[in-house]
N, C-alpha and C positions, 0 to 999 in steps of 0.2 A: 948768788948774784954774779952776773957775767962781768968779767973784768977785761977781756980782750976782744978786739974786733973780730978775731978768728972764731971765737965762740958764738958771737952774734951772727956771723955769716952762716955758720953751721946750722944754727937754729932756724934761720930764714929759709935755708935750703930744705930742711926737714918739713917745714910748714908748706912750702911749695910742692914738694913731692906728695904730701898728704892730700892737698887740694886737687892735684892732677890725677890722683888715683880715683877720684870720685866725680870728676868733671872732664868734659871734652870740649875743646874749642875749635877743632878743625872741621872741615867739610867731609862728608861721607860720599862714597861712590853712588852714583845714581843707578837705580835698577834698569834693566833692559829687557826687551822682548816680552812685553806684557801681553798675555793671550788668554782669551776666554775659551774654556773647554766645557762643553755641556752635552749630555746625553740623557734623554728622558727627564729633563729638568734637574738633573744632578749637575750643578754648575760650580766649576772650580776656576779660580783666577790663578795663573801661573806667571812666573817671570824668572829672570836670571840676573846675576850669578848668586851662588851661595855666599852669605856674608861671613866675614872674618871677625873683625873687632867692632862690628856694628849690628844693627837689627833692622827689621822691616815692620812697618805698620800699614794696614790697608784701610782706606776710606772709600766709601761708595755712596752713590745717590741715584735717584731717578734723575734723568737729565733736567737740568735747571733747578733742581731742588737742593736743600741743605745736605751737606755731607754727614754720613753716619759711620760708626765703627762697629765691627763685629768683635766681640770680646775675645774670641779665639785667634784673632789676627792682629794683636797689638804687641809690638816689640818681639817678633818671632824670629827664629834663626833658620827658618825653612823658606822655600820659594813657592809656596802655594797657599791659597786661602779658600776654604769651602764656604761659598756664599749662598748655598742652596736655600737655607732657611731665612736668609736675609732679603731675598728678592721676592717680596710678598705678592706683587702684582705681576702676573705672567704676561700681561698685555702691555706693560710699560717698557721703556728702554732705559738702560742704566749705563753709568760710567764709573770708573774706579781710579783712584790714585794709589800708588805704592810709594811710601815715604821711607827714606833711609834715615834711621835714628840711632841714638846710642843704645847699647845693650841694656837689658833690664838692670836696675840698680845703679846706673851711671847717669849723672846729670850733665847738662850742657848749657852753655851760655847763648846758644843759637836760639833765635825766636822763630825762624823758619828753616825747615829741613828740605834737602833735595828730594824731588819726587818726579815720577813719570806717570802720565795719564794713559789709560786704556782707550781702545776704540769703543764706540757705542755698542751695547749688546741688548738685543730684544728677545727675551726667552721664547715667547710664543712663535716667533718667526725664524729663530736661528738654532734652537736646541736640536741636536740630532735625534732621530727616532730609532730606537733599537729594533732588532728583528722580532717579528711576532712568532709565536708557536701556533700550530694548527693541527687538527685531526681531520682525516678524510673518511668519508663513508660512501661506498659504491652501492647503487640500487641493485635490486635482484636481477634486473635485466641488463645491468651494466651499461646503460646508455645515459645515466645521470650520476654525477658525483657531487656530493655536498661537502664543503669545507667549513669546519668550525674553527674560527679564529679566536685565540686567546689574546685579548688586547694587551699590549705591553704595559706594565706598571711603571709609574713615574716615581720620583723621589719625594713627591709631595703628599701631604696628609691633610685631611679635613675631618674634623669631629672624630678623630681616632681611626679613620679609615684611609687606607692608602689609595690614592687616586690612580686611575689608568689614563691612557692618552685620550680615550673617548670622553672622559669627564672634563678634560681641558678643551679639546678641539670641537666637541659636540658635532654639529652638522657639517663642519668643515672637513671632517675626516672621512676618507675613502680608503678602500683597499684595492691594490693592483695585483691581480693574479696573472702570472705568466705560466703557460703550460704547453706541453708538446707531447707527441707520442714517444714512448720509451724505445729502448733497443736501437739507438741511433748511431752509436760510435763506429761500427764497422762500415756501414754504407757512407757515412759522412767522410771518413778517411779516404775511401775509394774515390768519391766524387771530388774531394779536395785535391787529390793528386792529379786528376784529369784537368781540373781548372788551372792548377798551378803550372802544369805543363804548357797550357795554351797561353795563359796570361802572365806568367812569371811573377806570381804574387806570393806573399808570405803565407805559410801554412796556417798559422794561428788565425790570421785575419780571414782566410777562406773558410775555415771551420766555423768561426763565429758567424759569418754571414749566412752560411748554409743552415746552421741551427736556427738563426733568426727567421729564415724563410719558412720554416716549419713550426714556428712559435706563434701562439696566439696570446692575446691579452684581454682580460676581462676586468672591468672597473665596477666596483660595487660599493654602495653606501653602507651595507650591512656587514656584520661580522659572521653571519651564517650565509654562505654563498653557494648557490646551486648552479652547476654547469650542465647544460642539457644538450650541447652540440657535439657530443662525443660519439665516436664510432663504437657500436656495441662490441663488447668482448676485448677491446684494445686496452693496453696498459698506457697510462698517462703519467707524466711527472709534473709536479706543481711547485711553484715558488710564490710567496706572498710578501708584499711590503706595504707599509703605510703610504698613502698618497694624499697630500694636502695641496690641492691646486691653487689655493689662495696665496701660497707662499711664492717667493722668487724661484725661478726655475732650478737653481742649483740646490735648493732646500726642500723641494716638493716631495722627494722620495726618501723613505726610511731605509734602513738596512734590510737586505734581502734575507728571507727566511732560509732555513735548511730545506733542501729538496726532499720531497716525499713522492713516492710513486705508487700507483695502484697495481694490483695483480693483473696479469694478462692471460688471455686465452689463445691468442694467435699472434702472427707476425705484426710488427709495427710498420709504419709507412715507409721507413727506410729499407726494411727487409723485402718489401714487395715491389720495390723499384718505382715508387710513386713520386719521385722528384720531378714534378711536372708543373705546367702552367695552371693547373686547377687550384694550386695554393696561392690565392691572391696575396696573402700576407707576404710571401717571399718576393712576389713581383714588386709590391709597394716598397719593401725594405730595400731591395736592390736599387729601385729608382731613387729612393731617398739618399742612397749612398753614391748616386751618380754612376752606377755600374750596371752591366747587363749580364745577369746570371741565369736568365730564363728565356723562354721562347714566347711568352704570352704577348699579345698585342698591347697589353697594358703595362708591359715591363718598364717602358720609358716614361710612363705617365708621371707627371709631377704632382705632389700633394696639392689637393684642391684648396680653395679658400675656406672650406668648412672642415679642414683638417682639425681633429679634436685636440691636437697638441699645439695649436696656435694660441694667441693671446686671449681668445674667447673661450678657452677650455672651461673656466669656472662657470660661465653662463650655461654652457652645454651640459654641465653636470648637475644642474638644479633639479632635473627630473627625478622622480622616485624610481624610475625604471633603470635597472643595470644597463650598462653600455658595453657592447662587445666590439673590439677592434682587432683586425687581423694583421697588425704590424705593431711594432713597439717604438717607443721614443728613443 
């Protein structure tokens, strides 16, 4: 039996310490910099900072719907949550909250916890598209090259099968092929120094513009792409990227593939001095850049109202026929 007020006070202090070891009454720091990161529908929510004596819980929902939780993102001590499997409808838009809560095993008398909300995220319109792989096959007469595109796989599965981007985007998916004649570096450098001397321009910018002048673009709905406007016996270099014209302009193009080049039998356009006005693509690109890098009468021509990169691009691409452009966006 306790006989002194000091013993009673000591007991009260022990009880208080015990309760405080399993309960928290203060506020926790609010998370910051919430960001959606998504490639090929692999979608991660990230934020800052790393927690110390607290944890994070993520709640998400389709916009204006009830919030849900991912079982792997409840009272976690990291700053990321993989929501790939939780975002079931790729055509919907989602929002997420990151709550600051007590660590696992610790209770709190708070009824609401500090949180920060993410921006809206729409997977079908915003996930980045990774670079495709492709193989090339040159015809016997070397005036036609066929590109066989392996469509990038997504992080999504249906009926036990991993889906590719064609399974998701269907007829909205195109491929943009960028190609040019090989063996260009020597002549490009020579031309760039001549232009730099006259126009006092940056070397890197000059080289980029010259290469664009000799670059062609081919848009195809198919993953098997035939190019027939090639000079016989020439070596060409190719790049491919996914192209989704129905998206906003900054999300239309996927990651550029690695460059592949065909074998060659003779000199390229740069080696035989063909930097001339016959390459309309160069004329148009220079015009679009507001510069004069060529002597063609069309060099200063402005893009016309039927420019395929204007807002009616999607309507122009509804034809089943591939479209060839002699300039790039």
